[in-house]
N, CA, C and O atoms as CSV, one atom per row, in Angstrom:
chain,resi,resn,atom,element,x,y,z
A,1,UNK,N,N,101.712,98.709,83.002
A,1,UNK,CA,C,102.150,98.332,84.201
A,1,UNK,C,C,100.836,97.829,85.224
A,1,UNK,O,O,99.859,98.514,85.527
A,2,UNK,N,N,101.100,96.585,85.598
A,2,UNK,CA,C,100.240,96.033,86.463
A,2,UNK,C,C,100.280,96.219,88.077
A,2,UNK,O,O,101.306,95.931,88.694
A,3,UNK,N,N,99.268,96.649,88.653
A,3,UNK,CA,C,99.427,96.874,90.237
A,3,UNK,C,C,98.196,96.200,90.740
A,3,UNK,O,O,97.070,96.304,90.254
A,4,UNK,N,N,98.607,95.390,91.931
A,4,UNK,CA,C,97.729,94.543,92.623
A,4,UNK,C,C,97.451,95.639,94.026
A,4,UNK,O,O,98.385,96.151,94.644
A,5,UNK,N,N,96.422,95.794,94.261
A,5,UNK,CA,C,95.833,96.604,95.461
A,5,UNK,C,C,95.072,95.967,96.453
A,5,UNK,O,O,94.269,95.085,96.150
A,6,UNK,N,N,95.242,96.319,97.562
A,6,UNK,CA,C,94.352,95.563,98.728
A,6,UNK,C,C,94.505,96.321,99.929
A,6,UNK,O,O,95.510,96.973,100.214
A,7,UNK,N,N,93.301,96.195,100.735
A,7,UNK,CA,C,93.405,97.034,101.773
A,7,UNK,C,C,92.412,96.117,103.032
A,7,UNK,O,O,91.625,95.231,102.698
A,8,UNK,N,N,92.610,96.481,104.292
A,8,UNK,CA,C,91.785,95.857,105.249
A,8,UNK,C,C,90.701,96.838,105.580
A,8,UNK,O,O,90.613,97.799,104.816
A,9,UNK,N,N,89.891,96.771,106.546
A,9,UNK,CA,C,88.645,97.411,106.543
A,9,UNK,C,C,88.942,98.877,107.031
A,9,UNK,O,O,88.121,99.775,106.842
A,10,UNK,N,N,90.129,99.088,107.657
A,10,UNK,CA,C,90.399,100.380,107.991
A,10,UNK,C,C,90.746,101.343,106.782
A,10,UNK,O,O,91.053,102.521,106.967
A,11,UNK,N,N,90.681,100.808,105.642
A,11,UNK,CA,C,91.310,101.673,104.530
A,11,UNK,C,C,90.309,101.396,103.322
A,11,UNK,O,O,90.735,101.850,102.260
A,12,UNK,N,N,89.220,100.829,103.250
A,12,UNK,CA,C,88.458,100.570,102.091
A,12,UNK,C,C,88.085,101.823,101.222
A,12,UNK,O,O,88.010,101.858,99.993
A,13,UNK,N,N,87.871,102.821,102.093
A,13,UNK,CA,C,87.598,104.194,101.364
A,13,UNK,C,C,88.773,104.700,100.754
A,13,UNK,O,O,88.660,105.387,99.739
A,14,UNK,N,N,89.770,104.477,101.188
A,14,UNK,CA,C,90.989,105.213,100.552
A,14,UNK,C,C,91.475,104.262,99.233
A,14,UNK,O,O,92.033,104.618,98.195
A,15,UNK,N,N,91.062,102.964,99.662
A,15,UNK,CA,C,91.502,102.073,98.508
A,15,UNK,C,C,90.571,102.644,97.221
A,15,UNK,O,O,91.130,102.765,96.131
A,16,UNK,N,N,89.545,102.895,97.321
A,16,UNK,CA,C,88.462,103.156,96.332
A,16,UNK,C,C,89.191,104.480,95.596
A,16,UNK,O,O,89.383,104.566,94.383
A,17,UNK,N,N,89.494,105.329,96.434
A,17,UNK,CA,C,89.939,106.796,95.944
A,17,UNK,C,C,91.058,106.454,95.173
A,17,UNK,O,O,91.062,106.832,94.001
A,18,UNK,N,N,92.180,105.696,95.682
A,18,UNK,CA,C,93.319,105.148,95.072
A,18,UNK,C,C,93.178,104.721,93.719
A,18,UNK,O,O,93.857,105.137,92.781
A,19,UNK,N,N,92.154,103.769,93.651
A,19,UNK,CA,C,91.709,103.201,92.355
A,19,UNK,C,C,91.439,104.341,91.252
A,19,UNK,O,O,91.917,104.271,90.120
A,20,UNK,N,N,90.755,105.228,91.626
A,20,UNK,CA,C,90.222,106.615,91.046
A,20,UNK,C,C,91.473,107.014,90.317
A,20,UNK,O,O,91.575,107.043,89.091
A,21,UNK,N,N,92.394,107.312,91.159
A,21,UNK,CA,C,93.823,107.903,90.752
A,21,UNK,C,C,94.292,107.068,89.746
A,21,UNK,O,O,94.572,107.593,88.669
A,22,UNK,N,N,94.439,105.826,89.892
A,22,UNK,CA,C,95.031,104.830,88.808
A,22,UNK,C,C,94.298,104.622,87.568
A,22,UNK,O,O,94.746,103.992,86.610
A,23,UNK,N,N,92.989,105.255,87.630
A,23,UNK,CA,C,92.556,105.187,86.447
A,23,UNK,C,C,92.969,106.229,85.417
A,23,UNK,O,O,92.644,106.189,84.230
A,24,UNK,N,N,93.795,107.260,86.053
A,24,UNK,CA,C,94.282,108.399,85.051
A,24,UNK,C,C,95.352,107.858,84.315
A,24,UNK,O,O,95.780,108.572,83.408
A,25,UNK,N,N,95.925,106.684,84.504
A,25,UNK,CA,C,97.026,106.166,83.781
A,25,UNK,C,C,96.591,105.080,82.697
A,25,UNK,O,O,96.386,103.954,83.149
A,26,UNK,N,N,96.456,105.232,81.589
A,26,UNK,CA,C,95.899,104.410,80.539
A,26,UNK,C,C,96.668,103.050,80.349
A,26,UNK,O,O,96.256,101.995,79.869
A,27,UNK,N,N,97.943,103.385,80.880
A,27,UNK,CA,C,98.772,101.964,80.839
A,27,UNK,C,C,98.760,101.208,81.986
A,27,UNK,O,O,99.584,100.295,82.043
A,28,UNK,N,N,97.993,101.384,82.940
A,28,UNK,CA,C,97.986,100.793,84.452
A,28,UNK,C,C,96.719,99.906,84.444
A,28,UNK,O,O,95.574,100.257,84.163
A,29,UNK,N,N,97.211,98.548,84.853
A,29,UNK,CA,C,95.998,97.674,85.040
A,29,UNK,C,C,95.959,97.209,86.559
A,29,UNK,O,O,96.874,96.615,87.131
A,30,UNK,N,N,94.674,97.601,87.143
A,30,UNK,CA,C,94.676,97.326,88.503
A,30,UNK,C,C,93.981,96.142,88.864
A,30,UNK,O,O,92.889,95.940,88.332
A,31,UNK,N,N,94.450,95.301,89.709
A,31,UNK,CA,C,93.651,94.139,90.449
A,31,UNK,C,C,93.454,94.456,91.792
A,31,UNK,O,O,94.393,94.800,92.511
A,32,UNK,N,N,92.245,94.363,92.203
A,32,UNK,CA,C,91.788,94.650,93.542
A,32,UNK,C,C,91.450,93.251,94.325
A,32,UNK,O,O,90.541,92.512,93.946
A,33,UNK,N,N,92.235,92.982,95.400
A,33,UNK,CA,C,92.171,91.625,96.025
A,33,UNK,C,C,91.367,91.795,97.297
A,33,UNK,O,O,91.302,90.846,98.078
A,34,UNK,N,N,90.754,92.929,97.560
A,34,UNK,CA,C,89.886,93.103,98.759
A,34,UNK,C,C,90.627,93.802,99.699
A,34,UNK,O,O,91.802,94.102,99.487
A,35,UNK,N,N,89.941,94.132,100.888
A,35,UNK,CA,C,88.367,93.435,101.257
A,35,UNK,C,C,87.647,94.642,100.562
A,35,UNK,O,O,88.181,95.663,100.128
A,36,UNK,N,N,86.325,94.305,100.550
A,36,UNK,CA,C,85.230,95.271,99.796
A,36,UNK,C,C,84.201,95.733,100.813
A,36,UNK,O,O,83.164,96.306,100.481
A,37,UNK,N,N,84.541,95.453,102.090
A,37,UNK,CA,C,83.522,96.118,103.099
A,37,UNK,C,C,84.108,96.428,104.204
A,37,UNK,O,O,85.317,96.225,104.315
A,38,UNK,N,N,83.388,96.966,105.212
A,38,UNK,CA,C,83.885,97.200,106.422
A,38,UNK,C,C,83.981,96.320,107.723
A,38,UNK,O,O,84.434,96.598,108.833
A,39,UNK,N,N,83.378,95.102,107.206
A,39,UNK,CA,C,83.602,93.837,108.090
A,39,UNK,C,C,85.198,93.594,108.405
A,39,UNK,O,O,85.982,93.543,107.457
A,40,UNK,N,N,85.636,93.453,109.683
A,40,UNK,CA,C,86.973,93.131,110.176
A,40,UNK,C,C,87.788,92.022,109.380
A,40,UNK,O,O,87.326,90.882,109.355
A,41,UNK,N,N,88.924,92.294,108.759
A,41,UNK,CA,C,89.687,91.533,108.344
A,41,UNK,C,C,91.149,91.708,108.767
A,41,UNK,O,O,91.525,92.827,109.114
A,42,UNK,N,N,92.037,90.620,108.760
A,42,UNK,CA,C,93.261,90.761,108.957
A,42,UNK,C,C,94.256,91.177,108.091
A,42,UNK,O,O,94.469,90.511,107.078
A,43,UNK,N,N,94.948,92.250,108.348
A,43,UNK,CA,C,95.726,92.923,107.327
A,43,UNK,C,C,96.849,92.061,106.741
A,43,UNK,O,O,97.208,92.282,105.585
A,44,UNK,N,N,97.496,90.980,107.550
A,44,UNK,CA,C,98.393,90.237,106.870
A,44,UNK,C,C,98.133,89.424,105.722
A,44,UNK,O,O,98.840,89.100,104.768
A,45,UNK,N,N,96.673,89.112,106.114
A,45,UNK,CA,C,96.165,88.411,104.622
A,45,UNK,C,C,96.156,89.089,103.522
A,45,UNK,O,O,96.442,88.606,102.427
A,46,UNK,N,N,95.813,90.319,103.734
A,46,UNK,CA,C,95.747,91.213,102.432
A,46,UNK,C,C,97.240,91.430,101.779
A,46,UNK,O,O,97.495,91.396,100.575
A,47,UNK,N,N,98.172,91.663,102.859
A,47,UNK,CA,C,99.568,92.053,102.447
A,47,UNK,C,C,100.126,90.638,101.641
A,47,UNK,O,O,100.948,90.741,100.731
A,48,UNK,N,N,99.637,89.438,102.034
A,48,UNK,CA,C,100.060,88.256,101.621
A,48,UNK,C,C,99.474,88.143,99.991
A,48,UNK,O,O,100.125,87.788,99.008
A,49,UNK,N,N,98.404,88.456,100.032
A,49,UNK,CA,C,97.611,88.515,98.464
A,49,UNK,C,C,98.379,89.542,97.649
A,49,UNK,O,O,98.957,89.172,96.627
A,50,UNK,N,N,98.413,90.602,97.978
A,50,UNK,CA,C,99.110,91.643,97.022
A,50,UNK,C,C,100.572,91.251,96.848
A,50,UNK,O,O,101.061,91.271,95.718
A,51,UNK,N,N,101.295,90.894,97.910
A,51,UNK,CA,C,102.687,90.744,97.656
A,51,UNK,C,C,103.084,89.498,96.890
A,51,UNK,O,O,104.151,89.293,96.312
A,52,UNK,N,N,101.914,88.619,97.002
A,52,UNK,CA,C,102.221,87.258,96.177
A,52,UNK,C,C,102.048,87.602,94.902
A,52,UNK,O,O,102.700,86.919,94.112
A,53,UNK,N,N,101.340,88.488,94.417
A,53,UNK,CA,C,101.172,88.876,93.044
A,53,UNK,C,C,102.382,89.458,92.662
A,53,UNK,O,O,102.884,89.080,91.604
A,54,UNK,N,N,102.978,90.371,93.381
A,54,UNK,CA,C,104.384,91.105,93.054
A,54,UNK,C,C,105.467,90.038,92.945
A,54,UNK,O,O,106.117,89.995,91.900
A,55,UNK,N,N,105.723,89.176,93.922
A,55,UNK,CA,C,106.799,88.207,93.904
A,55,UNK,C,C,106.752,87.275,92.682
A,55,UNK,O,O,107.758,86.938,92.057
A,56,UNK,N,N,105.539,86.900,92.405
A,56,UNK,CA,C,105.248,85.906,91.297
A,56,UNK,C,C,105.402,86.588,89.829
A,56,UNK,O,O,105.500,85.984,88.761
A,57,UNK,N,N,105.400,87.857,90.016
A,57,UNK,CA,C,105.426,88.498,88.541
A,57,UNK,C,C,104.123,88.582,87.900
A,57,UNK,O,O,104.063,88.722,86.679
A,58,UNK,N,N,103.066,88.507,88.619
A,58,UNK,CA,C,101.733,88.813,88.222
A,58,UNK,C,C,101.326,90.067,88.296
A,58,UNK,O,O,100.331,90.434,87.671
A,59,UNK,N,N,102.174,91.052,89.215
A,59,UNK,CA,C,101.907,92.392,89.242
A,59,UNK,C,C,103.444,92.971,89.123
A,59,UNK,O,O,104.384,92.237,89.426
A,60,UNK,N,N,103.655,94.302,88.675
A,60,UNK,CA,C,104.821,94.967,88.756
A,60,UNK,C,C,104.912,95.554,89.933
A,60,UNK,O,O,106.061,95.559,90.375
A,61,UNK,N,N,103.984,96.130,90.707
A,61,UNK,CA,C,103.917,96.749,91.919
A,61,UNK,C,C,102.763,96.486,92.521
A,61,UNK,O,O,101.848,96.028,91.837
A,62,UNK,N,N,102.559,96.743,94.043
A,62,UNK,CA,C,101.739,96.686,94.770
A,62,UNK,C,C,101.256,97.959,95.557
A,62,UNK,O,O,101.984,98.932,95.752
A,63,UNK,N,N,100.042,97.862,95.960
A,63,UNK,CA,C,99.743,99.024,96.872
A,63,UNK,C,C,98.932,98.297,98.089
A,63,UNK,O,O,98.089,97.428,97.868
A,64,UNK,N,N,99.239,98.695,99.240
A,64,UNK,CA,C,98.633,97.919,100.533
A,64,UNK,C,C,98.300,99.031,101.521
A,64,UNK,O,O,99.078,99.921,101.867
A,65,UNK,N,N,96.755,98.826,102.024
A,65,UNK,CA,C,96.570,99.942,102.948
A,65,UNK,C,C,95.891,99.325,104.036
A,65,UNK,O,O,95.270,98.280,103.843
A,66,UNK,N,N,95.955,99.991,105.436
A,66,UNK,CA,C,95.268,99.554,106.483
A,66,UNK,C,C,95.016,100.814,107.289
A,66,UNK,O,O,95.158,101.933,106.796
A,67,UNK,N,N,94.683,100.629,108.386
A,67,UNK,CA,C,94.307,102.097,109.312
A,67,UNK,C,C,95.407,103.003,109.229
A,67,UNK,O,O,95.212,104.150,108.828
A,68,UNK,N,N,96.471,102.634,109.545
A,68,UNK,CA,C,97.639,103.670,109.601
A,68,UNK,C,C,98.931,103.327,108.614
A,68,UNK,O,O,99.917,104.053,108.490
A,69,UNK,N,N,98.691,101.969,107.891
A,69,UNK,CA,C,99.892,101.689,107.102
A,69,UNK,C,C,101.053,100.798,107.759
A,69,UNK,O,O,101.805,99.995,107.206
A,70,UNK,N,N,100.977,101.166,109.051
A,70,UNK,CA,C,102.078,100.507,109.784
A,70,UNK,C,C,101.994,99.006,109.662
A,70,UNK,O,O,102.866,98.387,109.053
A,71,UNK,N,N,100.939,98.389,110.241
A,71,UNK,CA,C,100.959,96.968,110.183
A,71,UNK,C,C,101.017,96.072,108.909
A,71,UNK,O,O,101.764,95.097,108.826
A,72,UNK,N,N,100.200,96.465,107.955
A,72,UNK,CA,C,100.297,95.937,106.640
A,72,UNK,C,C,101.701,96.285,105.966
A,72,UNK,O,O,102.183,95.501,105.148
A,73,UNK,N,N,102.309,97.390,106.293
A,73,UNK,CA,C,103.765,97.409,105.762
A,73,UNK,C,C,104.617,96.510,106.436
A,73,UNK,O,O,105.441,95.946,105.717
A,74,UNK,N,N,104.625,96.208,107.758
A,74,UNK,CA,C,105.458,95.126,108.437
A,74,UNK,C,C,105.153,93.831,107.745
A,74,UNK,O,O,106.076,93.146,107.303
A,75,UNK,N,N,103.812,93.438,107.621
A,75,UNK,CA,C,103.582,92.121,107.110
A,75,UNK,C,C,104.072,92.214,105.710
A,75,UNK,O,O,104.507,91.139,105.297
A,76,UNK,N,N,104.114,93.034,105.007
A,76,UNK,CA,C,104.472,93.053,103.429
A,76,UNK,C,C,106.070,92.959,103.445
A,76,UNK,O,O,106.635,92.420,102.494
A,77,UNK,N,N,106.640,93.364,104.277
A,77,UNK,CA,C,108.273,93.453,104.408
A,77,UNK,C,C,108.580,92.003,104.804
A,77,UNK,O,O,109.697,91.609,104.469
A,78,UNK,N,N,107.779,91.126,105.464
A,78,UNK,CA,C,108.079,89.873,105.896
A,78,UNK,C,C,107.978,88.730,104.654
A,78,UNK,O,O,108.284,87.544,104.779
A,79,UNK,N,N,107.573,89.250,103.667
A,79,UNK,CA,C,107.564,88.567,102.256
A,79,UNK,C,C,108.695,88.651,101.511
A,79,UNK,O,O,109.011,89.746,101.046
A,80,UNK,N,N,109.433,87.583,101.293
A,80,UNK,CA,C,110.844,87.561,100.512
A,80,UNK,C,C,110.533,88.153,99.159
A,80,UNK,O,O,109.615,87.712,98.467
A,81,UNK,N,N,111.370,89.242,98.755
A,81,UNK,CA,C,111.306,89.818,97.500
A,81,UNK,C,C,110.698,91.121,97.628
A,81,UNK,O,O,110.716,91.853,96.639
A,82,UNK,N,N,110.168,91.515,98.688
A,82,UNK,CA,C,109.117,92.757,98.991
A,82,UNK,C,C,109.947,93.798,99.507
A,82,UNK,O,O,110.619,93.571,100.513
A,83,UNK,N,N,109.991,95.056,98.869
A,83,UNK,CA,C,110.565,96.181,99.428
A,83,UNK,C,C,109.350,97.195,99.637
A,83,UNK,O,O,109.113,98.010,98.745
A,84,UNK,N,N,108.638,97.165,100.704
A,84,UNK,CA,C,107.520,98.157,101.086
A,84,UNK,C,C,108.003,99.317,101.731
A,84,UNK,O,O,108.955,99.397,102.507
A,85,UNK,N,N,107.155,100.316,101.278
A,85,UNK,CA,C,107.568,101.570,101.773
A,85,UNK,C,C,106.364,102.248,102.142
A,85,UNK,O,O,105.498,102.489,101.301
A,86,UNK,N,N,106.237,102.611,103.495
A,86,UNK,CA,C,105.103,103.265,104.201
A,86,UNK,C,C,105.541,104.578,103.854
A,86,UNK,O,O,106.685,104.945,104.123
A,87,UNK,N,N,104.632,105.386,103.220
A,87,UNK,CA,C,104.731,106.793,102.717
A,87,UNK,C,C,103.595,107.682,103.077
A,87,UNK,O,O,102.419,107.473,102.781
A,88,UNK,N,N,104.044,108.653,103.716
A,88,UNK,CA,C,102.870,109.653,104.220
A,88,UNK,C,C,103.113,111.058,103.562
A,88,UNK,O,O,102.455,112.056,103.858
A,89,UNK,N,N,104.131,111.032,102.636
A,89,UNK,CA,C,104.247,112.231,101.851
A,89,UNK,C,C,104.901,111.962,100.510
A,89,UNK,O,O,105.513,110.930,100.231
A,90,UNK,N,N,104.721,112.919,99.775
A,90,UNK,CA,C,105.109,112.896,98.096
A,90,UNK,C,C,106.718,112.586,98.144
A,90,UNK,O,O,107.150,111.748,97.352
A,91,UNK,N,N,107.455,113.118,98.885
A,91,UNK,CA,C,108.932,113.087,98.847
A,91,UNK,C,C,109.450,111.619,99.166
A,91,UNK,O,O,110.322,110.994,98.562
A,92,UNK,N,N,108.762,111.258,100.169
A,92,UNK,CA,C,109.137,109.866,100.638
A,92,UNK,C,C,108.858,108.906,99.394
A,92,UNK,O,O,109.711,108.118,98.984
A,93,UNK,N,N,107.680,109.031,98.870
A,93,UNK,CA,C,107.364,108.150,97.758
A,93,UNK,C,C,108.106,108.189,96.540
A,93,UNK,O,O,108.261,107.218,95.800
A,94,UNK,N,N,108.564,109.340,96.349
A,94,UNK,CA,C,109.473,109.616,95.205
A,94,UNK,C,C,110.842,108.773,95.388
A,94,UNK,O,O,111.366,108.132,94.477
A,95,UNK,N,N,111.356,108.879,96.755
A,95,UNK,CA,C,112.641,108.561,97.190
A,95,UNK,C,C,112.378,107.018,97.199
A,95,UNK,O,O,113.311,106.309,96.820
A,96,UNK,N,N,111.258,106.442,97.575
A,96,UNK,CA,C,111.063,104.986,97.611
A,96,UNK,C,C,111.490,104.415,96.408
A,96,UNK,O,O,112.180,103.397,96.360
A,97,UNK,N,N,111.079,105.074,95.386
A,97,UNK,CA,C,111.121,104.505,94.024
A,97,UNK,C,C,112.642,104.895,93.496
A,97,UNK,O,O,113.302,103.976,93.011
A,98,UNK,N,N,113.156,106.060,93.561
A,98,UNK,CA,C,114.408,106.373,93.111
A,98,UNK,C,C,115.654,105.686,93.647
A,98,UNK,O,O,116.570,105.291,92.925
A,99,UNK,N,N,115.612,105.567,95.067
A,99,UNK,CA,C,116.573,105.207,95.788
A,99,UNK,C,C,116.612,103.797,96.224
A,99,UNK,O,O,117.664,103.160,96.251
A,100,UNK,N,N,115.283,103.229,96.620
A,100,UNK,CA,C,115.003,102.117,97.104
A,100,UNK,C,C,114.300,100.876,96.152
A,100,UNK,O,O,114.111,99.734,96.572
A,101,UNK,N,N,114.000,101.295,94.956
A,101,UNK,CA,C,113.168,100.433,93.999
A,101,UNK,C,C,112.071,99.754,94.799
A,101,UNK,O,O,111.876,98.547,94.660
A,102,UNK,N,N,111.326,100.516,95.658
A,102,UNK,CA,C,110.246,99.912,96.399
A,102,UNK,C,C,109.216,99.550,95.405
A,102,UNK,O,O,108.752,100.253,94.508
A,103,UNK,N,N,108.876,98.040,95.796
A,103,UNK,CA,C,108.087,97.515,94.743
A,103,UNK,C,C,106.441,97.481,95.344
A,103,UNK,O,O,105.462,97.183,94.660
A,104,UNK,N,N,106.426,97.805,96.572
A,104,UNK,CA,C,105.010,97.977,97.056
A,104,UNK,C,C,104.960,99.361,98.059
A,104,UNK,O,O,105.870,99.693,98.818
A,105,UNK,N,N,103.823,99.995,97.892
A,105,UNK,CA,C,103.510,101.181,98.678
A,105,UNK,C,C,102.490,100.956,99.775
A,105,UNK,O,O,101.448,100.344,99.544
A,106,UNK,N,N,102.737,101.369,100.776
A,106,UNK,CA,C,101.775,101.397,102.063
A,106,UNK,C,C,101.262,102.760,102.311
A,106,UNK,O,O,101.986,103.752,102.232
A,107,UNK,N,N,99.946,102.803,102.627
A,107,UNK,CA,C,99.473,104.017,103.072
A,107,UNK,C,C,98.458,103.819,104.225
A,107,UNK,O,O,98.035,102.676,104.399
A,108,UNK,N,N,98.048,104.769,104.990
A,108,UNK,CA,C,97.050,104.633,106.048
A,108,UNK,C,C,95.732,105.235,105.819
A,108,UNK,O,O,95.686,106.456,105.666
A,109,UNK,N,N,94.713,104.578,105.776
A,109,UNK,CA,C,93.357,105.030,105.605
A,109,UNK,C,C,92.887,105.995,106.709
A,109,UNK,O,O,92.027,106.829,106.427
A,110,UNK,N,N,93.348,105.937,107.822
A,110,UNK,CA,C,93.060,106.824,109.066
A,110,UNK,C,C,94.050,107.762,109.287
A,110,UNK,O,O,94.090,108.344,110.370
A,111,UNK,N,N,94.938,108.016,108.327
A,111,UNK,CA,C,96.132,108.958,108.334
A,111,UNK,C,C,96.170,109.939,107.379
A,111,UNK,O,O,96.572,111.079,107.608
A,112,UNK,N,N,95.672,109.457,106.060
A,112,UNK,CA,C,96.044,110.323,104.997
A,112,UNK,C,C,94.495,110.820,104.590
A,112,UNK,O,O,93.439,110.232,104.825
A,113,UNK,N,N,94.681,111.949,103.983
A,113,UNK,CA,C,93.267,112.421,103.231
A,113,UNK,C,C,93.407,111.961,101.814
A,113,UNK,O,O,94.505,111.614,101.378
A,114,UNK,N,N,92.211,111.948,101.010
A,114,UNK,CA,C,92.427,111.560,99.666
A,114,UNK,C,C,93.236,112.445,98.761
A,114,UNK,O,O,93.743,111.903,97.779
A,115,UNK,N,N,93.417,113.644,98.939
A,115,UNK,CA,C,94.147,114.650,98.035
A,115,UNK,C,C,95.572,114.175,98.215
A,115,UNK,O,O,96.157,113.709,97.237
A,116,UNK,N,N,96.254,114.268,99.539
A,116,UNK,CA,C,97.546,113.858,99.587
A,116,UNK,C,C,97.856,112.171,99.275
A,116,UNK,O,O,98.939,111.839,98.792
A,117,UNK,N,N,97.070,111.423,99.517
A,117,UNK,CA,C,97.179,109.927,99.008
A,117,UNK,C,C,97.228,110.005,97.520
A,117,UNK,O,O,98.142,109.410,96.950
A,118,UNK,N,N,96.418,110.618,96.879
A,118,UNK,CA,C,96.493,110.491,95.497
A,118,UNK,C,C,97.856,110.957,94.778
A,118,UNK,O,O,98.396,110.399,93.823
A,119,UNK,N,N,98.321,112.204,95.513
A,119,UNK,CA,C,99.724,112.661,95.173
A,119,UNK,C,C,100.852,111.956,95.219
A,119,UNK,O,O,101.759,111.928,94.388
A,120,UNK,N,N,100.715,111.173,96.610
A,120,UNK,CA,C,101.693,110.102,96.907
A,120,UNK,C,C,101.739,108.868,95.723
A,120,UNK,O,O,102.733,108.510,95.091
A,121,UNK,N,N,100.462,108.375,95.633
A,121,UNK,CA,C,100.316,107.237,94.500
A,121,UNK,C,C,100.897,107.786,93.186
A,121,UNK,O,O,101.628,107.040,92.533
A,122,UNK,N,N,100.591,109.223,92.674
A,122,UNK,CA,C,101.173,109.426,91.604
A,122,UNK,C,C,102.718,109.376,91.413
A,122,UNK,O,O,103.289,109.110,90.356
A,123,UNK,N,N,103.328,109.687,92.653
A,123,UNK,CA,C,104.676,109.711,92.615
A,123,UNK,C,C,105.320,108.210,92.626
A,123,UNK,O,O,106.375,107.890,92.078
A,124,UNK,N,N,104.632,107.540,93.214
A,124,UNK,CA,C,104.967,106.018,93.474
A,124,UNK,C,C,104.909,105.329,91.911
A,124,UNK,O,O,105.767,104.538,91.520
A,125,UNK,N,N,103.803,105.747,91.130
A,125,UNK,CA,C,103.466,105.084,90.028
A,125,UNK,C,C,104.536,105.639,88.828
A,125,UNK,O,O,105.009,105.013,87.879
A,126,UNK,N,N,104.729,107.013,89.222
A,126,UNK,CA,C,105.667,107.598,87.899
A,126,UNK,C,C,107.191,107.503,88.366
A,126,UNK,O,O,108.044,107.816,87.536
A,127,UNK,N,N,107.597,107.086,89.662
A,127,UNK,CA,C,108.847,106.990,89.898
A,127,UNK,C,C,109.682,105.933,89.362
A,127,UNK,O,O,109.235,104.802,89.170
A,128,UNK,N,N,111.097,106.321,89.069
A,128,UNK,CA,C,111.811,105.407,88.348
A,128,UNK,C,C,113.131,105.243,89.194
A,128,UNK,O,O,113.714,106.224,89.656
A,129,UNK,N,N,113.579,103.930,89.376
A,129,UNK,CA,C,114.783,103.644,90.119
A,129,UNK,C,C,115.837,103.962,89.384
A,129,UNK,O,O,115.969,103.634,88.205
A,130,UNK,N,N,116.831,104.770,90.191
A,130,UNK,CA,C,117.983,105.446,89.453
A,130,UNK,C,C,119.118,104.559,89.530
A,130,UNK,O,O,120.138,104.995,88.997
A,131,UNK,N,N,119.183,103.481,90.036
A,131,UNK,CA,C,120.159,102.466,90.031
A,131,UNK,C,C,121.579,102.996,90.508
A,131,UNK,O,O,121.547,103.687,91.526
A,132,UNK,N,N,122.785,102.782,89.943
A,132,UNK,CA,C,123.883,103.408,90.529
A,132,UNK,C,C,124.222,102.918,91.732
A,132,UNK,O,O,124.072,101.731,92.022
A,133,UNK,N,N,124.758,103.894,92.606
A,133,UNK,CA,C,125.032,103.553,94.101
A,133,UNK,C,C,123.977,103.046,94.820
A,133,UNK,O,O,124.219,102.451,95.870
A,134,UNK,N,N,122.671,103.200,94.375
A,134,UNK,CA,C,121.514,102.870,94.923
A,134,UNK,C,C,121.236,101.455,94.673
A,134,UNK,O,O,120.619,100.785,95.500
A,135,UNK,N,N,121.681,100.951,93.525
A,135,UNK,CA,C,121.563,99.572,93.156
A,135,UNK,C,C,122.284,98.610,94.064
A,135,UNK,O,O,121.854,97.494,94.355
A,136,UNK,N,N,123.461,99.154,94.503
A,136,UNK,CA,C,124.397,98.479,95.451
A,136,UNK,C,C,123.784,98.286,96.915
A,136,UNK,O,O,123.992,97.307,97.632
A,137,UNK,N,N,123.027,99.343,97.219
A,137,UNK,CA,C,122.382,99.228,98.544
A,137,UNK,C,C,121.081,98.453,98.457
A,137,UNK,O,O,120.689,97.817,99.436
A,138,UNK,N,N,120.450,98.480,97.408
A,138,UNK,CA,C,119.322,97.711,97.449
A,138,UNK,C,C,119.537,96.194,97.374
A,138,UNK,O,O,118.863,95.340,97.951
A,139,UNK,N,N,120.587,96.003,96.568
A,139,UNK,CA,C,121.218,94.523,96.610
A,139,UNK,C,C,121.613,93.941,98.052
A,139,UNK,O,O,121.410,92.785,98.423
A,140,UNK,N,N,122.205,94.950,98.781
A,140,UNK,CA,C,122.495,94.808,100.171
A,140,UNK,C,C,121.227,94.324,101.076
A,140,UNK,O,O,121.265,93.308,101.770
A,141,UNK,N,N,120.296,95.040,100.991
A,141,UNK,CA,C,119.049,94.944,101.509
A,141,UNK,C,C,118.551,93.725,101.208
A,141,UNK,O,O,118.390,93.001,102.190
A,142,UNK,N,N,118.198,93.180,99.947
A,142,UNK,CA,C,117.963,92.012,99.576
A,142,UNK,C,C,118.781,90.690,100.057
A,142,UNK,O,O,118.289,89.577,100.240
A,143,UNK,N,N,119.957,91.014,100.198
A,143,UNK,CA,C,120.907,89.962,100.849
A,143,UNK,C,C,120.625,89.599,102.200
A,143,UNK,O,O,120.968,88.522,102.688
A,144,UNK,N,N,119.879,90.672,102.924
A,144,UNK,CA,C,119.458,90.381,104.302
A,144,UNK,C,C,118.433,89.240,104.470
A,144,UNK,O,O,118.231,88.709,105.562
A,145,UNK,N,N,117.783,88.884,103.309
A,145,UNK,CA,C,116.670,87.782,103.621
A,145,UNK,C,C,117.147,86.517,103.436
A,145,UNK,O,O,116.386,85.554,103.340
A,146,UNK,N,N,118.668,86.402,103.359
A,146,UNK,CA,C,119.272,85.081,103.117
A,146,UNK,C,C,119.797,84.533,104.539
A,146,UNK,O,O,120.349,83.435,104.612
């Protein structure tokens, strides 16, 4: 699985911790599109880079991070083909994959500690879409883009 990850300045530390968690998976290849320091950057630019990889097929999933996760998740969901879920708990991360086939995870560097964030990432990476009645709903969500 290929995962593209990116953060603004408000979540650089969390991004590094998430990358450590992703190293636990031998079959996960991670591409980091920045930012790499604490100088201010605009989170829509990061969302565009990460989600561009997902919609082009260069990544299977994406992870986007900003201070709260709110702004970057809103930006990500403006990109056609993206189903970004802002998750602050493991149950939401599981459901985002099982029921919504989320292809991008958003989290907040100023909201979550490293431990909970790691568990959320694991749930997102390991989660499988259940299809069935959920597929009909995901198709309706995607039809809203038209």
